[in-house]
C-alpha positions as semicolon CSV with decimal commas, in nm:
position;residue;x (nm);y (nm);z (nm)
1;X;2,011;2,975;3,303
2;X;2,078;2,892;3,666
3;X;2,159;3,213;3,856
4;X;2,295;3,175;4,210
5;X;2,118;3,410;4,451
6;X;2,296;3,387;4,785
7;X;2,142;3,478;5,120
8;X;2,302;3,559;5,455
9;X;2,166;3,624;5,803
10;X;2,423;3,727;6,065
11;X;2,759;3,874;5,966
12;X;3,001;3,910;6,255
13;X;3,200;3,726;6,521
14;X;3,036;3,411;6,654
15;X;2,829;3,443;6,969
16;X;2,787;3,157;7,212
17;X;2,459;2,978;7,140
18;X;2,404;3,131;6,796
19;X;2,356;2,879;6,513
20;X;2,672;2,873;6,305
21;X;2,482;2,776;5,992
22;X;2,323;3,122;5,998
23;X;2,642;3,313;6,076
24;X;2,925;3,422;5,850
25;X;3,240;3,556;6,012
26;X;3,358;3,887;5,863
27;X;3,668;3,728;5,709
28;X;3,460;3,454;5,545
29;X;3,211;3,708;5,409
30;X;3,494;3,914;5,262
31;X;3,633;3,600;5,093
32;X;3,292;3,535;4,939
33;X;3,254;3,887;4,806
34;X;3,606;3,885;4,668
35;X;3,524;3,563;4,479
36;X;3,204;3,715;4,340
37;X;3,383;4,030;4,229
38;X;3,656;3,833;4,052
39;X;3,473;3,526;3,925
40;X;3,113;3,638;3,871
41;X;2,896;3,929;3,760
42;X;2,719;4,060;4,071
43;X;2,376;4,205;3,994
44;X;2,086;4,340;4,197
45;X;1,757;4,152;4,225
46;X;1,592;4,438;4,037
47;X;1,832;4,389;3,748
48;X;1,778;4,011;3,746
49;X;1,401;4,041;3,742
50;X;1,401;4,315;3,480
51;X;1,623;4,100;3,255
52;X;1,392;3,803;3,296
53;X;1,074;4,006;3,236
54;X;1,215;4,171;2,924
55;X;1,346;3,846;2,779
56;X;1,700;3,981;2,775
57;X;1,964;3,707;2,807
58;X;2,123;3,701;3,152
59;X;2,503;3,718;3,121
60;X;2,674;3,395;3,218
61;X;2,826;3,417;3,562
62;X;2,561;3,651;3,704
63;X;2,501;3,618;4,078
64;X;2,319;3,816;4,348
65;X;2,353;3,877;4,722
66;X;2,073;3,913;4,978
67;X;2,040;3,938;5,356
68;X;1,747;3,822;5,568
69;X;1,606;3,972;5,890
70;X;1,797;4,304;5,898
71;X;2,062;4,248;6,162
72;X;2,236;4,566;6,270
73;X;2,589;4,429;6,249
74;X;2,572;4,441;5,868
75;X;2,659;4,811;5,907
76;X;3,001;4,726;6,048
77;X;3,077;4,393;5,884
78;X;2,893;4,381;5,550
79;X;2,840;4,731;5,408
80;X;3,211;4,826;5,389
81;X;3,290;4,499;5,210
82;X;3,003;4,540;4,965
83;X;3,125;4,893;4,892
84;X;3,486;4,776;4,853
85;X;3,392;4,527;4,582
86;X;3,106;4,725;4,426
87;X;2,843;4,459;4,497
88;X;2,473;4,554;4,522
89;X;2,258;4,372;4,775
90;X;1,898;4,343;4,888
91;X;1,813;4,347;5,259
92;X;1,489;4,172;5,357
93;X;1,342;4,341;5,665
94;X;1,098;4,226;5,932
95;X;0,910;4,550;5,992
96;X;0,800;4,459;6,346
97;X;1,162;4,424;6,451
98;X;1,298;4,753;6,315
99;X;1,489;4,936;6,587
100;X;1,437;4,647;6,830
101;X;1,565;4,290;6,821
102;X;1,488;3,948;6,671
103;X;1,225;3,841;6,924
104;X;1,097;3,582;6,674
105;X;1,385;3,358;6,784
106;X;1,263;3,343;7,145
107;X;1,238;2,987;7,265
108;X;1,517;2,864;7,042
109;X;1,801;2,940;7,290
110;X;1,950;3,176;7,035
111;X;2,072;3,503;7,195
112;X;1,879;3,805;7,075
113;X;2,042;4,034;6,819
114;X;1,971;4,398;6,739
115;X;1,781;4,487;6,422
116;X;1,849;4,793;6,207
117;X;1,664;5,116;6,285
118;X;1,476;5,323;6,028
119;X;1,763;5,572;6,007
120;X;2,009;5,289;5,949
121;X;1,786;5,141;5,679
122;X;1,780;5,483;5,512
123;X;2,161;5,480;5,516
124;X;2,163;5,140;5,343
125;X;1,930;5,277;5,075
126;X;2,151;5,585;5,035
127;X;2,446;5,354;4,968
128;X;2,263;5,207;4,670
129;X;2,118;4,888;4,812
130;X;1,758;4,768;4,796
131;X;1,513;4,694;5,076
132;X;1,264;4,408;5,055
133;X;0,994;4,275;5,285
134;X;1,039;3,976;5,514
135;X;0,686;4,012;5,664
136;X;0,579;4,207;5,971
137;X;0,654;3,940;6,232
138;X;0,878;3,673;6,071
139;X;0,595;3,422;6,104
140;X;0,595;3,117;5,879
141;X;0,332;3,179;5,610
142;X;0,264;2,819;5,521
143;X;-0,080;2,725;5,655
144;X;-0,157;3,078;5,783
145;X;-0,515;3,210;5,770
146;X;-0,576;3,445;5,477
147;X;-0,653;3,758;5,680
148;X;-0,323;3,741;5,866
149;X;-0,141;3,631;5,552
150;X;-0,260;3,949;5,382
151;X;-0,135;4,163;5,670
152;X;0,209;4,002;5,669
153;X;0,251;4,047;5,293
154;X;0,066;4,372;5,220
155;X;0,120;4,570;5,541
156;X;0,495;4,507;5,556
157;X;0,531;4,645;5,203
158;X;0,324;4,951;5,287
159;X;0,520;5,025;5,605
160;X;0,858;5,000;5,433
161;X;0,751;5,218;5,142
162;X;0,600;5,486;5,365
163;X;0,890;5,501;5,611
164;X;1,170;5,485;5,353
165;X;1,006;5,659;5,056
166;X;1,107;5,387;4,811
167;X;0,928;5,119;4,609
168;X;0,957;4,774;4,767
169;X;0,968;4,520;4,484
170;X;1,083;4,203;4,656
171;X;0,949;3,969;4,924
172;X;1,131;3,687;5,107
173;X;0,946;3,404;5,283
174;X;1,050;3,341;5,646
175;X;1,230;3,006;5,665
176;X;1,171;2,979;5,291
177;X;0,829;2,824;5,349
178;X;0,549;2,928;5,117
179;X;0,212;2,812;4,985
180;X;0,006;2,865;4,673
181;X;-0,205;3,118;4,865
182;X;0,105;3,308;4,979
183;X;0,240;3,314;4,623
184;X;-0,092;3,445;4,495
185;X;-0,094;3,727;4,749
186;X;0,269;3,819;4,674
187;X;0,159;3,872;4,314
188;X;-0,154;4,060;4,420
189;X;0,044;4,290;4,650
190;X;0,250;4,407;4,354
191;X;0,589;4,257;4,433
192;X;0,809;4,198;4,131
193;X;0,932;3,870;4,281
194;X;0,913;3,647;4,585
195;X;1,225;3,472;4,715
196;X;1,246;3,140;4,893
197;X;1,538;2,914;4,987
198;X;1,671;2,593;4,831
199;X;1,314;2,462;4,803
200;X;1,224;2,749;4,572
201;X;1,194;2,747;4,195
202;X;1,449;2,836;3,924
203;X;1,460;3,195;3,806
204;X;1,213;3,198;3,518
205;X;0,968;3,434;3,356
206;X;0,702;3,166;3,400
207;X;0,690;3,215;3,777
208;X;0,878;3,462;3,995
209;X;0,675;3,418;4,314
210;X;0,910;3,181;4,503
211;X;1,255;3,185;4,345
212;X;1,532;2,966;4,481
213;X;1,816;3,113;4,689
214;X;2,126;2,949;4,837
215;X;2,228;2,990;5,204
216;X;2,586;3,083;5,290
217;X;2,772;3,060;5,620
218;X;3,129;3,049;5,747
219;X;3,140;2,676;5,676
220;X;3,179;2,768;5,310
221;X;3,525;2,922;5,280
222;X;3,711;3,052;4,973
223;X;3,792;2,734;4,774
224;X;3,457;2,570;4,845
225;X;3,268;2,891;4,767
226;X;3,446;2,913;4,430
227;X;3,350;2,551;4,358
228;X;2,986;2,606;4,455
229;X;2,974;2,916;4,235
230;X;3,121;2,725;3,944
231;X;2,867;2,444;3,975
232;X;2,571;2,682;4,000
233;X;2,686;2,902;3,713
234;X;2,686;2,599;3,484
235;X;2,359;2,455;3,611
236;X;2,526;2,160;3,786
237;X;2,394;2,235;4,135
């Protein structure tokens, strides 16, 4: 079955120079979550993977929500909405940016944004959400030398687990770009699943190392979001 796994980056008012395709205004995000709560069956990534691994049928209409990079404004604009509609989420964190900002965007003319601190990540965990790895530095893994590739995949997991005291079961590839070597190391590091973007693979027990996710921004408002969800639920997208 095709299961839509949505991913967001920035949630908040638009800032001059920030790419709109990576930004969802708070009102648009709330529309999306309201649609999921009413028209779908929101599930965590842990639940999805456990269903797939056990061979249990995934209920029709299941969908999941994820966030990449760990922007601090999710505290104000995303967490209350997730709580309102009872939707679990997974936040993929760049460990080198925790408590600082998204310096990996330097050179792109995108204004820097603050990244969640360790205390704020602990609050997200306390509210019932999951934390996943998004590498140490947000570097693209495709074509990376193996020694650095290992650090990005293994060390980020270790840091998150030690600082937050939780198992880290999920890994997301920066820019959705992966390689066979990266997939192999994601398995070796002990992640339950790796998550890509539209270029990823369908959710399947045969291979969970680079599963497809769907980007969402403010361009997709209520009616269109409902239509996209309908198409994906029925395997038409």
